[in-house]
C-alpha positions in Angstrom: 0.0 0.0 0.0 1.4 3.4 -1.0 1.7 6.3 1.4 -1.2 8.1 -0.4 -3.5 5.0 0.0 -2.6 4.6 3.6 -3.5 8.3 4.2 -7.0 8.0 2.5 -8.0 4.5 3.8 -9.7 5.0 7.2 -8.4 3.0 10.2 -10.6 0.2 11.3 -12.8 1.0 14.3 -12.1 -0.8 17.6 -14.8 -3.0 18.9 -16.1 -1.9 22.3 -17.6 -4.2 24.9 -21.1 -3.2 25.9 -21.1 -1.4 29.2 -22.8 -3.3 32.0 -25.9 -1.6 33.6 -24.8 0.1 36.8 -27.2 1.4 39.5 -27.3 5.1 40.3 -26.4 4.8 43.9 -24.8 6.8 46.7 -21.8 5.5 48.6 -22.8 2.1 50.1 -21.6 0.8 53.4 -20.8 -2.8 54.5 -19.9 -4.2 57.9 -19.0 -7.8 58.3 -17.6 -10.4 60.7 -14.5 -12.1 59.2 -14.4 -15.8 58.8 -11.3 -16.0 61.0 -13.0 -14.2 63.8 -12.0 -10.9 65.4 -13.3 -7.4 65.2 -15.9 -6.4 62.6 -14.6 -5.0 59.3 -16.0 -2.0 57.4 -16.0 -1.1 53.8 -17.5 1.5 51.5 -18.1 1.5 47.8 -20.2 2.7 44.9 -20.9 -0.5 43.0 -22.1 -3.9 44.1 -19.1 -5.6 42.5 -16.8 -3.7 44.8 -18.1 -5.8 47.7 -18.0 -9.3 46.2 -14.5 -10.2 47.4 -15.1 -8.6 50.8 -18.3 -10.6 51.3 -16.7 -13.9 50.3 -14.2 -13.4 53.1 -16.9 -12.7 55.8 -19.0 -15.1 57.9 -21.9 -12.7 58.2 -22.4 -9.2 56.5 -24.8 -6.3 56.4 -24.6 -4.2 53.2 -26.6 -1.0 53.0 -27.3 0.7 49.6 -28.9 4.1 49.2 -30.2 4.7 45.7 -31.8 7.5 43.8 -34.5 5.4 42.2 -35.3 2.2 44.1 -37.6 0.8 41.5 -34.9 1.0 38.8 -31.8 0.3 40.8 -32.8 -2.2 43.5 -33.2 -5.1 41.1 -29.7 -4.4 39.5 -28.1 -4.4 43.0 -29.9 -7.5 44.2 -29.1 -9.5 41.0 -25.4 -8.5 41.2 -25.2 -9.9 44.7 -26.7 -13.2 43.9 -30.4 -12.8 44.7 -33.1 -14.1 42.3 -34.2 -11.7 39.7 -37.9 -11.8 40.6 -37.5 -11.2 44.4 -37.3 -7.4 44.2 -40.2 -6.9 41.7 -42.4 -9.1 43.8 -41.7 -7.0 46.9 -42.2 -3.7 45.2 -45.5 -4.8 43.7 -47.0 -4.9 47.2 -48.6 -2.0 49.1 -46.5 -0.5 51.9 -45.1 -3.8 53.1 -44.3 -7.3 51.9 -42.9 -10.6 53.1 -41.5 -13.1 50.6 -40.0 -16.4 51.8 -38.2 -18.5 49.2 -36.4 -21.0 51.5 -32.8 -20.1 50.5 -33.6 -16.3 50.5 -36.0 -14.0 52.2 -37.3 -10.6 51.1 -39.0 -8.0 53.4 -40.3 -4.6 52.5 -41.0 -2.0 55.3 -42.4 1.5 55.1 -40.2 4.4 56.1 -42.2 7.5 57.1 -41.2 11.1 56.8 -43.8 13.8 57.8 -43.6 17.4 56.7 -46.5 19.3 58.1 -49.5 17.1 57.1 -47.7 15.5 54.2 -46.9 11.9 55.0 -44.1 10.7 52.7 -43.7 6.9 52.6 -40.6 5.3 51.1 -39.9 1.5 50.9 -37.0 -0.1 52.6 -36.0 -3.5 51.1 -34.4 -6.1 53.3 -33.0 -9.1 51.4 -31.5 -12.0 53.2 -29.5 -15.0 52.2 -27.3 -17.5 54.0 -24.6 -15.0 55.1 -25.8 -11.6 53.9 -28.4 -9.0 54.8 -28.8 -6.4 52.1 -30.8 -3.2 52.6 -31.8 -0.9 49.8 -33.7 2.4 50.2 -34.1 5.8 48.7 -31.3 8.3 49.4 -33.6 10.5 51.3 -34.1 7.8 54.0 -31.2 8.5 56.4 -32.1 6.3 59.3 -30.1 3.3 58.2 -27.2 5.5 57.2 -27.1 6.8 60.8 -27.4 3.2 62.1 -24.4 2.2 60.0 -22.2 4.4 62.1 -22.8 2.1 65.1 -23.0 -1.1 63.1 -19.6 -2.4 64.2 -20.6 -1.8 67.9 -23.7 -4.1 67.8 -21.9 -6.5 65.4 -19.2 -6.9 67.9 -21.7 -8.1 70.5 -22.7 -11.1 68.3 -21.2 -14.2 69.7 -19.0 -16.1 67.2 -20.4 -19.4 68.4 -23.9 -18.6 67.3 -25.4 -20.3 64.3 -25.7 -18.2 61.1 -29.5 -18.0 61.3 -29.2 -16.6 64.8 -26.7 -14.0 63.7 -28.9 -13.0 60.8 -31.9 -12.7 63.1 -30.0 -10.4 65.6 -29.0 -8.0 62.8 -32.4 -8.1 61.2 -34.2 -7.2 64.5 -31.8 -4.4 65.0 -32.6 -2.9 61.6 -36.3 -3.3 62.0 -36.2 -1.8 65.4 -34.4 1.3 64.1 -37.0 1.8 61.4 -39.9 1.4 63.8 -38.4 4.0 66.3 -37.6 6.5 63.5 -41.2 6.1 62.1 -42.6 6.9 65.6 -40.5 10.0 65.9 -42.5 11.6 63.0 -45.7 11.3 64.9 -44.5 14.4 66.9 -44.7 16.4 63.7 -48.4 15.5 63.2 -49.0 16.3 66.8 -47.3 19.7 66.6 -49.3 20.6 63.4 -52.5 19.5 65.1 -51.7 21.9 68.0 -51.1 24.7 65.5 -54.5 23.9 63.9 -56.3 24.3 67.2 -54.6 27.6 67.7 -56.0 28.8 64.4 -59.5 27.7 65.5 -59.2 29.8 68.6 -58.0 32.9 66.7 -61.2 34.8 65.6 -59.2 36.5 62.8 -58.0 33.2 61.2 -59.3 32.6 57.7 -62.2 30.2 58.1 -62.1 29.0 54.5 -58.6 27.4 55.1 -59.5 25.6 58.4 -61.8 22.9 57.0 -59.1 21.7 54.4 -56.5 21.7 57.2 -58.7 19.5 59.4 -59.1 17.1 56.5 -55.3 17.1 55.9 -54.7 16.3 59.6 -57.1 13.4 59.6 -55.7 12.1 56.4 -52.1 12.3 57.8 -53.1 10.3 60.8 -54.8 7.6 58.7 -51.8 7.3 56.4 -49.4 7.1 59.4 -51.5 4.4 61.0 -51.5 2.5 57.7 -47.7 2.3 57.9 -47.8 1.0 61.5 -50.3 -1.7 60.5 -48.2 -2.7 57.5 -45.1 -2.9 59.7 -47.0 -5.1 62.2 -47.9 -7.5 59.4 -44.3 -8.1 58.5 -43.2 -8.4 62.2 -45.9 -10.9 62.9 -44.8 -12.9 59.9 -41.2 -13.0 61.3 -42.0 -13.7 64.9 -43.1 -17.3 64.4 -39.8 -18.2 62.8 -41.3 -20.2 59.9 -38.7 -19.1 57.4 -35.8 -21.5 57.0 -33.3 -18.7 56.9 -34.5 -17.2 60.3 -33.6 -18.6 63.7 -35.8 -21.1 65.6 -34.4 -20.0 68.9 -37.2 -19.0 71.3 -35.0 -16.5 73.0 -34.2 -14.7 69.7 -37.7 -14.9 68.4 -38.8 -13.2 71.7 -36.9 -10.2 70.4 -39.2 -10.2 67.3 -42.1 -10.4 69.7 -40.9 -7.3 71.5 -40.9 -5.5 68.2 -44.5 -6.5 67.7 -45.4 -5.2 71.1 -43.6 -1.9 70.3 -45.6 -1.5 67.1 -48.9 -2.3 68.9 -48.0 0.3 71.6 -47.2 2.9 68.9 -50.6 2.1 67.2 -52.4 2.6 70.6 -50.6 5.9 71.2 -51.3 7.1 67.7 -55.0 6.2 68.0 -55.2 7.9 71.4 -53.6 11.0 69.9 -56.1 10.9 67.1 -58.9 10.8 69.6 -57.4 13.7 71.6 -56.9 15.9 68.5 -60.4 15.0 67.2 -62.0 15.8 70.6 -60.0 19.1 70.8 -61.1 20.0 67.3 -64.7 19.2 68.2 -64.5 21.5 71.2 -62.9 24.3 69.1 -65.7 23.8 66.5 -68.3 24.0 69.2 -66.8 27.3 70.5 -66.8 28.6 66.9 -70.5 27.6 66.5 -71.3 29.3 69.8 -69.6 32.4 68.5 -71.7 32.3 65.4 -74.9 31.8 67.4 -74.1 34.8 69.6 -73.5 36.8 66.5 -76.8 35.6 65.0 -78.6 36.5 68.2 -77.1 40.0 68.2 -78.2 40.5 64.5 -81.7 39.2 65.4 -81.8 41.8 68.2 -80.8 44.6 65.9 -83.3 43.6 63.3 -86.1 43.4 65.9 -85.4 46.9 67.2 -85.0 48.3 63.7 -88.5 46.8 63.0 -89.9 48.5 66.1 -88.3 51.8 65.2 -89.4 51.6 61.6 -93.0 51.0 62.7 -92.8 53.8 65.2 -91.7 56.2 62.4 -93.9 54.8 59.7 -97.4 55.2 61.3 -97.1 58.9 62.3 -95.4 59.6 59.0 -98.3 58.1 57.2 -100.8 60.1 59.3 -98.9 63.3 58.8 -98.9 62.7 55.0 -102.6 62.1 54.9 -103.6 65.0 57.1 -101.2 67.3 55.4 -103.1 67.1 52.1 -105.3 69.9 50.8 -108.4 67.8 51.5 -108.3 68.5 55.2 -107.3 72.2 55.1 -105.8 72.2 58.6 -104.9 75.6 60.2 -103.0 77.0 63.1 -105.9 76.2 65.4 -105.5 72.5 64.7 -101.9 72.4 66.0 -102.6 71.0 69.5 -104.8 68.0 68.5 -102.6 67.4 65.4 -99.4 67.1 67.6 -101.3 65.0 70.1 -102.4 62.6 67.4 -98.8 62.2 66.0 -97.4 61.6 69.5 -100.1 59.2 70.5 -99.8 57.3 67.2 -96.0 57.0 67.7 -96.3 55.6 71.2 -99.2 53.2 70.3 -97.5 51.9 67.1 -94.2 51.4 69.0 -95.8 49.5 71.8 -97.9 47.4 69.3 -94.8 46.5 67.3 -92.8 45.6 70.4 -95.7 43.5 71.8 -96.1 41.6 68.5 -92.4 40.9 68.0 -92.0 39.7 71.6 -95.1 37.5 71.4 -93.7 35.8 68.2 -90.4 35.2 70.0 -88.4 37.3 67.6 -86.9 39.4 70.3 -84.4 37.6 72.5 -84.6 38.3 76.2 -80.8 38.3 76.8 -77.8 38.2 74.5 -74.5 37.1 76.0 
């Protein structure tokens, strides 16, 4: 080939390998107990493949993955770490919570609550378990497990090396679920504080009444949504407490911890329902006060209308007589002044008394206005 041909002929394109699909995740965290024993080891990474070697050298591990889009990224992460491809879609297809036992692996979905005013934001937390790994996946705006990971080595250190693997998995699982339950309950305070603010608005006579009814509806809707998450959590905990899954412990002592979680959720439900009753009763009292204020105002308006009617009658009758007698048909003179004034005065008194008697007899004139 000549130099001119080499210059004209394009160079062959290099074949590129197709890039593997990667999840859009924040920095993940893993804590593990080494196979050889000793202190727990920590590791961080951005990709599931970064942890494969680390997990293979561990006897038990907890890996936490925050992601931007859990519906798109959770399946990729789970499949990369050896979980079946249908486990995550099955969990995400459920409402608020899910429990999926497949003998060699277990999938759990729990609701994570975040309350802003009366907006209850619910995000799923996926907990996937296999023989030596607990994998948690959640949206990046759920910070509760990220905070828990700071103390992960502390509670992992308390796990006895002599325990069976299902026992170790159950201890870590109960700690994760307990953290989520407690953080969910913290957000009940936000609903309570907003309910207190709503009662303050009801007391304020200058508050815009048109906005109060929607706020009452929003508060009740927030409480119902929050209670839904508690009931959903209780369903999952009750599914775990019996120890039917092969991958979960059969130890009565460790299953008692799951029972404690169930009792905690039931207590939170009772407190939430009690708070709902307290807020509802308080709003009813405030509404009664508001209705009483309206009734007092109506009574005052009725009193004003009644007296205006009396005064109108008192003016109308003598005015009518004056109009009639003042016409040219009667030709009244200065000599008629005395009886004319007497007639106007008497008609005014009599018409005023007659109007007052009739209005009072009909009950249109309240005796007392508070």
